[in-house]
N, C-alpha and C positions, 0 to 999 in steps of 0.2 A: 502492501500502499502506500506508503511510505520512502521513498529512495537516498533520500538526502535528509541529513539534519545542515539545516543551516545554524546555523551558531554569530552574531551580534556582536563589540564588544565596542564597549564610550572611550572613556579615556585616550587610549591609545591615536584616534585617531585624531588626537593632540600633538603630539608626539613630534611635529617636522620631519628633521629629516634623518630621527630615529627612529620614525614609525614601523620602519621594517626589521630592525633588531628587536623592534617585542615586539612585531606582529609572530615571528621566526620562534622570541622565546613561548607566545602563548601553545602555535602550535605543538613544540619540545614535550610541553609539560601536556597539553590533549594526550599527544601519543600516552608517555608516561599512565595518563589517570586511566585511557581502555585499556591497557597492558596484554593481555587475553579475552582481551570478550573479542570478536570477530566484527570485522570492521573495513572494509575498500578504500579507497585513495580519502586523501583530508588533502581539502589543493584548496589556494589564498586567491582571491579578485578583490580589488577595490572595497573594502568597507564591507567581507565579508569569507565567512574560513564556510568552509561544507563537505563534509565526512559526509564518505559512503553508510548504510548501513545495510545488515543482511536482513532483514526480517526480522531486527534489534530493533527497533529505536530508541524504545523504554527502558531497557539495559543500556544506553549507549549515553542517554539525556539524564539519567541517572549518573552515570560518573562525571559526565562535563557539570552537573549541577557541583562539583567540587574541583573547580580550575579558575579560579581566581580571575580575575581579567576577560569572562563572562561576564555579560549583563541579560545575556535572555537569548534563548534556542530554539528553535521550530523544527516541527516532521514536515519535510515538505516535499508536493508531489511536482516533480520538473515535467515541464511540456518547453518543443520550437516554437518562438511566432509565429503564430499563426490558430490563426480564429478558432478553427474553427479545437484547436485540438486544446489550448486554453479552454473552450468550451470546455469538455471532454473531462481535463484538467481540476476544473473546478465544482461541478458535478461530485465526482470521483471525494472529492475532501467536504462534500457536505453530507454525501451517505454516511460517513462515517463520524460526523460532527451533532449531539443532541439538539436540540431547539426546536422554537419556532417561529424566530423572527431574525429579521439578519437583514445586514449589512454588503456590501462592497466595496472597498480601497481598492484602488491601485498606484498607485507607483512607479514612473518611466521614463526611469537613469535612463531607459534605451532610445534616443531621440529619433531616430529611424522605423518607429513604429506610426504605424497609421496612423493608430488612433491614439486621443489624448486621453488622457485622465478620465478628466469624471466621463470621456463616450466610451473608454472599453468597461470603465461601473456600472453605469448604464446597459449596457450590450452584457454582459456577465448576468447583471439582476434582472432581466428581463426574460434572459433565457432558467436560469434558476427559477422562476418563475411558473415557466412554462411545465419542465422537468420536476416537479417536486409539487406540488397541487396545496400543502398541506402551511408550507412558508407565507410570512408574511415580510415585510420591509417595513424597519422600524427603525430608520438615518437618527435617533438619540437615544434610543436604551434597549439594540437590540440582545438578544442573545449571546447572536457570535460574531464577527467577521468574519466574512472571507478579502483571504488578504491575497494582493499579485505582486508578483513584483514582474517587471519589467526591465531586462540585462541583456545588457550585447551576447551571457551567452548561456538564455534560454528566459523565460516564465515561470516565477516559481512561484505557487498557488499555493495555503496553508490559512486555519484556522486556530490554532494553536499556540498560546504564548507561556515558554516556560520560564521563568523568573532563573536568573544565575546569579552569583554569586562577588562580581563587579571585579571593584581595584585595579590593581593592576600584575600582571603577571609576577607570579611565585620567583625572585629570583634576577629581578629589574632591575633593583635595586639596591644590587650587591648583598653583601654577609653578615647576618645577625648574630650572639648568640644569646639563646634562653634561659634562663636559672630554672631550671622545672623542676619541682614537687611533684610531690602526689597529694596537692591541693586542688582548687575549684580554679582557684586564680592566674597562677602562671599559666596552662594552659592557652588561656584564653588569654592572657597577653600573644600570646605566638604568635595562636590565629587570627590575630588580628596588626601583627608585626606581618604577618605572607599576605592580607590585604593592600598593603602598600607597597607590596611586591620582594619585602627582603625573604633572603633565603637562612630560609630558618638552621640553625641544629642546638641543639639543646648540653646542657650538662647537668648532671643531678650528680648530689650529694648524698654517699653514704658510708650509714657510723658500723656495717656489723660487727658486733653482736650486738650493735646496742636498737637500732634496727634491722628487718625480718627479711630474711631474702622474700619472700612477699608484699613487701613495703616496696623495693627491686625490683618484679616483675611484675606488680603494679605502673609504674611509672615507666617499662617499657611498652604498659600496652595503649600510654597518656600515649606515649612517645608515635605507637605506634595508629593509632588514630589520628593527628596530627600530621603522618607520609601523604594521607592521601591529600591535602590542600599544598602538600607543600612545591618546591621548585624539583623539576623530574620524580617525583614520586614518590620523594625519600626520605626519609629523615635519619642523620646524624646523631645519636646517644655516645655523650661522655657521662662514664660515672667514676668520680673520683672520691679515690679513697678518707676517711672524711675521719677515723674515727681516733684516733694522737689527735688530733684535734678539739676534740671534743672531749676527749680526758684533759686533756690542759686544760683548758674552761671551766671542765666541775670542777680543776684543785685549785683553781684559780682566788685571789683572795678580794675580787668584784663582782660577784654571786648577782647583782639587778644589771649588770653592763653587759651577762655570759653572752646573752641573745644582738649586743652591739658589736660586740666583738666576733664571735659566731657569723655574723651578715659578712665584714668588714675583710675575712677570712675567704667567705665567699665569696667575693667583692675584685681582693683582691688575685683568686687562683683563676677567675673567672677569665681574666685582663689579661696575667699573663698565657692564657689558651689558645683564649679569641687573637692576642698578636701573633701566636706560633703559627695558628689557622686562617687569619687571612681576616678574622669580620672585624668588619669594622667598628660592632657597636654593638655594647650587651643589651638587650631585654630581662625584663619584672614584670611581673607580677605583681607592681605596688598599690594600692588604693588610698590617698590620700587617709591619715586619722585611723586606720579598718583596724592595726591592732599598733602594738605601744614603735616597733622596730617600723610605723611607716608613718610618724609625726612627724612634723616639719624640720624637727629637732634633730629626728633621730637618720632623716635620709641625707643629710646639711651634713652629719659626723661620718655614716657608715660612705656614703660617697667621695668624702676627701683620697679616698685608698688611688683612686684610677682617675686616667685622664682622658678616658673612653669615654664615648655618650652613653647612656645611660638610656634607654627608652624607658617608660615607662604605658605603656599603654593604656592601662585601667585607672591611671590616679585621677580621673575626676569618675568615673564610675563607683555604689552604689552595688553592697552584697549583691541584690535584689537584681540591677540587672548584669552583674557576670556572671549569677546564674544560669540566669536567659537562657542565655549566650552560648553558656557550656550545653546545660539542655539542649540547644537548637544542631551543635556541631560534634555533640558524638563523644564530650567528655566525660560530663558531670557521674555518669551514670558508673566511671568507673573510680572516680578522682573521688566520690564518698566510702568507697569502701573501710574500714576498719581496719587497716592497719596505717605505722606512724613514720614516717620521716625520721631525717636529723634535726626539721625544724621544730621539731617538740619534744624528742626530750627530752632530759637539762631543764626546762622552760623556768625561769624563778618565779618566787611570789610576787611580787614585784618590780617586775622587770623596768627600768625605765625608760622613762619616754622624753628625758629633753636631755640627753646625755653632750658632752662639752666633748671638742676633741681635744682639748688639757685632758682631761682625764680619763677616759678610752688610752692614748697614746702614754697616761703611767700604766693604765692596768696592762699595756704587752709590753710595756716593759721589762713581766718577769718570765716572758714569754722567748721561745728559740722564736720568733712567727716569720724570718726565711728555711730555717732549718721543715720546717712546720710544712710550708707552702712548697717546696723543692719533695718532701716526703708523699705530701701530697698528688701530687706534678706524676710523679715518675710509675707514679702504683696508681695513676689514671685509665681505662680501658675504654678501648671506642668501640660499640655498635652501631652497625647498621639497618633501617628499620627499614618493611615496603607492608602497604596497607594487604593484609590476608594474608602474610608471610612465616610462619614462628619463629622466634627466636631461638 
């Protein structure tokens, strides 16, 4: 019925001379998202991408709805630039579309076609009224719209428009390193960064035996979910050894500063890994004022350990807004599994909410900061994850 999916993109059309680079990356991400699903050629014309289907357009469309850069898509019938062929194609589309009222909208990009857009719309409307006696025209509030795009490569006819994620193709804005915990917030921060074109890698801090193997597997699963949205359909997850740092902080003389000190260690380790791997920014799930480490004073003190930009996509969102996104992207159910990570063990009863830089530097004077960081980086492991593939 629908041999093609018509893929539309928005912001990419504004990229001027760089447009081709963005389009080519989008096609690369489309190929990765479709993976082993059967499909035909993927072709590009001005302002459009077409994916040939194999009688499986619903499956292909579901995958493409997870690709950043795509604004919407439609299953289409393609016909030649002949009026009778276009009429026959429009009839097929109407047969597959429920409803009692309709209108026809035509976009004529090919000016060589003999009928103008209004003329073709009227001609097709009259043909459909004769062919389907149950239908009536309603130009203001129709049950469905038969859309026709007349282009030099043919006429494309459809009635379904499926909204997609929009944004920029993941990978078009460079690489960022996400501090990925097992909670609700950080996966959402990674998702929103991908929407602005960031190729996201993750770093997770694991403190075995204080945190369990299940907590590690939980984060691996979150990374696998994020892979379906990421550049080239993969997610590289670095698992950093954090046990000795947690032990050192637990023995320290400043228990109220332990959360701040822990976050400073995380940012230091992440920044060094980012610089080694070519990431240009760090990404966190901070939401201003949500917990003790996310007050203005805490963020300022924690941020002082790195000169890398730190992106905080959730900074102005409340918890309910974050939860709603997590549910929509499929990470919420995994995030709420009852396995603690190192951010939730050894938390003091009264964590400092306004730590000063002088205080934390004095506390760090008790610690072998460089030695602990070096050990953590030396024992950091890399896992590459793909949607649906076992760890």
